[in-house]
C-alpha positions as CSV (number, residue, x, y, z in Angstrom):
1,M,79.8,62.7,-69.7
2,L,78.1,59.4,-68.1
3,R,75.6,61.3,-65.9
4,Q,75.2,59.0,-62.0
5,T,72.3,58.8,-60.7
6,L,71.8,58.3,-56.7
7,L,70.3,54.9,-56.7
8,V,67.4,54.3,-53.8
9,L,67.7,50.9,-53.1
10,A,63.8,50.0,-52.5
11,L,62.0,48.3,-54.9
12,V,58.3,49.7,-53.6
13,A,57.5,51.7,-56.9
14,C,57.3,48.9,-59.0
15,V,54.3,48.0,-57.8
16,L,53.0,51.3,-58.7
17,G,54.2,50.2,-62.3
18,S,56.8,52.9,-62.2
19,T,60.9,52.6,-62.0
20,L,62.8,55.4,-60.6
21,P,66.2,56.3,-61.6
22,L,67.8,56.0,-58.2
23,R,69.2,53.6,-56.3
24,R,67.9,52.2,-53.0
25,L,68.4,48.5,-52.3
26,P,65.6,46.3,-52.3
27,H,65.3,43.0,-54.2
28,T,62.3,42.9,-57.0
29,G,61.0,46.3,-57.3
30,P,62.1,49.5,-58.6
31,A,65.2,51.9,-57.7
32,R,64.7,55.3,-55.5
33,R,65.5,58.7,-57.2
34,F,68.1,61.0,-56.4
35,S,70.5,59.5,-58.6
36,V,71.0,56.8,-56.1
37,S,70.7,52.9,-56.4
38,R,69.4,50.1,-54.4
39,G,69.4,47.0,-55.7
40,R,71.4,43.2,-55.7
41,I,75.3,42.4,-54.2
42,Y,78.0,43.7,-56.9
43,G,81.4,41.9,-56.8
44,G,79.9,39.3,-54.1
45,H,79.2,35.9,-54.0
46,D,76.6,33.0,-52.7
47,A,76.5,33.2,-48.7
48,T,76.4,29.7,-47.2
49,R,73.2,28.6,-45.2
50,G,72.6,29.4,-42.1
51,E,75.6,32.4,-42.3
52,F,73.7,35.2,-41.7
53,P,70.6,33.8,-39.4
54,Y,69.9,37.7,-38.5
55,Q,69.1,38.6,-42.0
56,V,65.5,38.6,-43.3
57,S,63.8,39.1,-46.5
58,L,61.1,41.6,-46.4
59,Q,58.5,40.6,-49.0
60,Y,55.5,42.9,-50.0
61,V,52.0,41.8,-50.4
62,L,49.8,42.8,-52.8
63,L,46.4,41.3,-53.9
64,F,48.2,38.1,-54.7
65,L,51.2,39.4,-55.6
66,Q,54.1,38.6,-53.1
67,Y,58.1,39.5,-53.5
68,H,61.2,40.5,-51.9
69,N,61.5,43.8,-51.6
70,C,63.7,44.9,-49.0
71,G,66.2,43.1,-46.5
72,G,66.2,43.4,-42.9
73,S,67.9,42.5,-39.6
74,I,66.4,40.9,-36.7
75,I,67.0,43.1,-34.1
76,S,64.3,40.9,-31.2
77,S,62.2,38.4,-31.8
78,S,59.3,40.9,-32.6
79,A,61.3,43.5,-34.2
80,I,63.3,44.3,-37.6
81,L,65.2,47.0,-38.3
82,T,65.3,48.2,-42.1
83,A,65.4,51.7,-44.1
84,G,63.1,54.2,-44.0
85,H,62.5,54.0,-47.4
86,C,61.3,50.5,-47.1
87,A,57.9,51.6,-45.4
88,V,54.9,51.4,-47.7
89,D,51.2,53.0,-47.4
90,I,49.8,50.1,-49.9
91,G,49.6,46.4,-49.1
92,H,51.5,44.8,-46.6
93,Y,54.9,43.1,-45.5
94,V,55.8,39.5,-44.3
95,A,59.2,39.1,-42.9
96,V,60.7,36.1,-43.7
97,A,63.3,34.8,-41.4
98,G,65.6,31.7,-42.1
99,D,65.6,32.0,-45.4
100,Y,68.4,31.1,-48.2
101,D,67.2,30.1,-51.3
102,L,63.8,32.6,-52.3
103,S,62.9,30.0,-55.2
104,S,63.0,27.2,-52.6
105,N,60.9,26.1,-49.2
106,E,64.0,24.5,-47.0
107,G,62.5,24.2,-44.2
108,S,63.9,26.5,-41.9
109,E,61.6,29.5,-43.0
110,Q,59.6,31.6,-40.9
111,E,57.5,33.9,-42.3
112,I,55.2,36.6,-40.1
113,R,53.4,39.4,-41.0
114,V,54.2,43.1,-40.4
115,S,52.1,44.6,-38.1
116,E,53.6,48.2,-37.6
117,Q,56.3,49.9,-39.5
118,I,57.5,52.6,-37.4
119,V,60.0,55.0,-39.5
120,H,62.4,57.4,-37.6
121,P,60.3,60.6,-37.3
122,D,63.3,63.1,-38.6
123,Y,63.5,61.1,-42.2
124,P,61.0,62.8,-44.9
125,G,59.7,59.9,-46.1
126,G,59.0,58.3,-49.8
127,L,61.6,57.4,-51.4
128,A,64.1,60.7,-49.9
129,V,68.0,60.4,-49.9
130,A,68.2,61.8,-46.3
131,A,69.4,61.3,-43.1
132,N,67.6,59.1,-40.5
133,D,66.7,56.4,-43.3
134,I,66.0,53.8,-40.7
135,A,62.7,52.1,-39.6
136,V,61.4,49.1,-37.0
137,F,59.4,46.9,-38.4
138,I,57.0,45.3,-35.6
139,L,56.2,41.7,-36.4
140,Q,52.4,40.3,-35.5
141,S,53.6,37.7,-33.6
142,S,57.3,36.5,-32.5
143,L,60.0,34.6,-34.1
144,T,61.2,31.6,-33.0
145,L,65.3,32.1,-32.3
146,D,67.0,28.9,-33.9
147,D,70.2,28.2,-35.8
148,Y,68.6,29.7,-38.6
149,A,66.8,32.9,-37.5
150,Q,69.1,34.8,-34.3
151,V,69.2,38.5,-33.1
152,I,72.3,40.5,-34.2
153,S,73.7,42.8,-31.1
154,L,73.7,46.6,-31.9
155,P,76.7,48.3,-31.9
156,S,78.7,49.3,-28.4
157,A,81.0,51.9,-30.4
158,D,79.4,55.3,-31.5
159,S,82.6,55.1,-34.2
160,V,83.5,52.9,-37.4
161,P,87.4,52.7,-37.9
162,E,88.4,53.3,-40.9
163,G,89.9,50.9,-43.1
164,S,88.4,47.9,-41.1
165,T,86.3,45.2,-42.6
166,A,82.7,44.4,-42.4
167,V,80.4,42.3,-44.3
168,V,77.5,42.9,-46.2
169,S,74.5,40.3,-47.2
170,G,71.3,40.7,-49.0
171,W,69.1,39.5,-52.6
172,G,69.8,42.7,-54.3
173,T,70.7,42.9,-58.0
174,T,73.9,41.5,-59.3
175,E,76.6,42.6,-62.2
176,T,74.6,40.0,-64.2
177,A,71.7,42.4,-64.0
178,F,70.0,39.7,-62.5
179,T,68.3,39.2,-58.9
180,P,69.7,36.5,-57.5
181,D,67.6,33.5,-55.7
182,I,70.6,32.5,-53.4
183,L,71.6,35.0,-50.6
184,Q,74.9,37.2,-51.6
185,T,77.4,38.6,-49.3
186,V,80.9,40.6,-50.1
187,D,83.4,42.0,-47.7
188,V,84.1,45.3,-47.7
189,T,86.0,48.2,-46.0
190,I,85.2,51.2,-44.2
191,I,85.7,54.8,-45.7
192,D,86.3,58.2,-43.7
193,Y,83.7,60.2,-44.4
194,E,86.1,62.9,-45.9
195,T,87.2,60.9,-48.2
196,C,83.7,59.5,-48.9
197,R,82.4,63.2,-49.4
198,Q,85.0,64.0,-51.6
199,N,84.3,60.9,-53.6
200,I,80.6,61.6,-54.1
201,D,81.3,65.4,-54.9
202,D,84.3,64.2,-57.5
203,L,81.4,62.5,-59.2
204,N,79.6,65.8,-59.8
205,M,76.2,64.6,-58.6
206,G,75.5,68.3,-57.7
207,S,74.0,68.6,-54.0
208,N,75.7,65.8,-51.9
209,P,73.2,64.4,-49.4
210,L,76.2,62.7,-47.1
211,T,75.8,63.0,-43.4
212,D,78.0,62.2,-40.5
213,T,75.1,59.7,-39.3
214,M,75.9,57.4,-42.1
215,V,78.9,55.0,-43.2
216,C,80.4,54.7,-46.4
217,T,82.0,51.4,-48.2
218,G,84.4,50.5,-50.1
219,P,86.6,49.3,-52.2
220,L,86.5,52.1,-54.6
221,Y,87.2,50.7,-57.7
222,D,86.8,47.0,-57.8
223,G,83.2,46.7,-59.0
224,I,82.1,45.7,-55.2
225,S,78.9,47.6,-54.4
226,T,75.7,47.4,-53.0
227,C,72.4,47.5,-55.3
228,S,68.7,47.8,-56.2
229,G,66.9,45.3,-54.0
230,D,69.5,45.5,-50.9
231,S,67.9,48.1,-49.3
232,G,67.4,48.0,-45.4
233,G,70.1,45.2,-45.0
234,P,72.4,44.8,-42.7
235,L,76.4,46.0,-42.6
236,A,78.3,44.0,-39.9
237,Q,81.3,44.0,-37.9
238,N,82.5,41.8,-35.1
239,N,78.6,40.1,-34.8
240,E,77.0,43.6,-34.8
241,L,75.3,45.7,-36.7
242,I,76.2,49.0,-37.7
243,G,74.5,49.8,-40.5
244,V,71.6,49.8,-42.5
245,V,71.6,49.8,-46.4
246,S,70.6,53.2,-47.3
247,W,71.6,54.7,-51.2
248,G,75.0,54.5,-53.7
249,I,75.5,55.8,-57.1
250,D,74.0,54.2,-60.8
251,P,75.2,52.5,-62.3
252,C,76.4,49.8,-58.9
253,G,79.6,49.3,-58.6
254,Y,80.6,52.8,-60.4
255,E,84.6,53.6,-60.4
256,G,85.0,55.7,-57.1
257,A,81.3,55.3,-56.1
258,P,80.9,54.7,-52.3
259,S,78.0,52.4,-50.7
260,V,76.1,54.1,-48.5
261,F,74.4,53.1,-44.7
262,T,72.7,54.8,-42.7
263,R,75.0,54.5,-38.7
264,V,73.2,52.1,-37.0
265,S,75.2,53.8,-33.7
266,A,73.6,57.1,-34.3
267,H,69.6,56.3,-33.9
268,L,69.9,53.9,-30.8
269,D,67.5,56.1,-28.6
270,F,65.1,55.7,-31.6
271,I,65.7,51.9,-32.1
272,N,65.9,51.3,-28.3
273,Q,62.2,52.7,-28.0
274,Y,60.9,49.7,-29.4
275,L,62.8,46.8,-28.0
């Protein structure tokens, strides 16, 4: 029987030369461990330029290397919301706002170094698949807000209606097994907590890391999911940021497997300290 892995979607480990079997969702680096996957959007399509002006590419820099590792969302001109598992101790990040095609310079990009990575104090760190997988990255200087770089609102309600539609975007791995240059997007459906928990239990993964501070999405049987490289990216609904890409099941798009996000409304006290 196929053994699924929780794929942690961040690619930080790749710089250390190890590819993890878990799935956190960053873009070019390795995934995380615990049978979880992180990567590019499965079942999605090219976004249009400027469609998601709050989306940033968090690009890892070490010596002369620079590559997309995680997604993030602009929550103020000087702060980016992302996943806790995207934080790194070696090298540094630059946040690239206004990007669309990672392979070309379109003139709308703003690249600013991340000066501080503030991870939620209750997140265990590393590539753990756990609650409180959220972080605020402070920029060295402020973004210029324009048509291609805009702040997204934080949620006004604590709950997310089950069955409602939301949208996810990112540069994570796709079903072709390649990481795209063009920003990808797909509409997803919110799944209620109990259904999500039961589906993860049914996959026989052992310990279930799901908590009520997470949001799950489907559809569960249409090959649609987040994947490695999408980690830290936005789940949005009605122009509000309701989730941060956290973890999923490996392989991406596996039947019956939800995509799991950190619920932003459960962490507003933490986030608001840095706005």
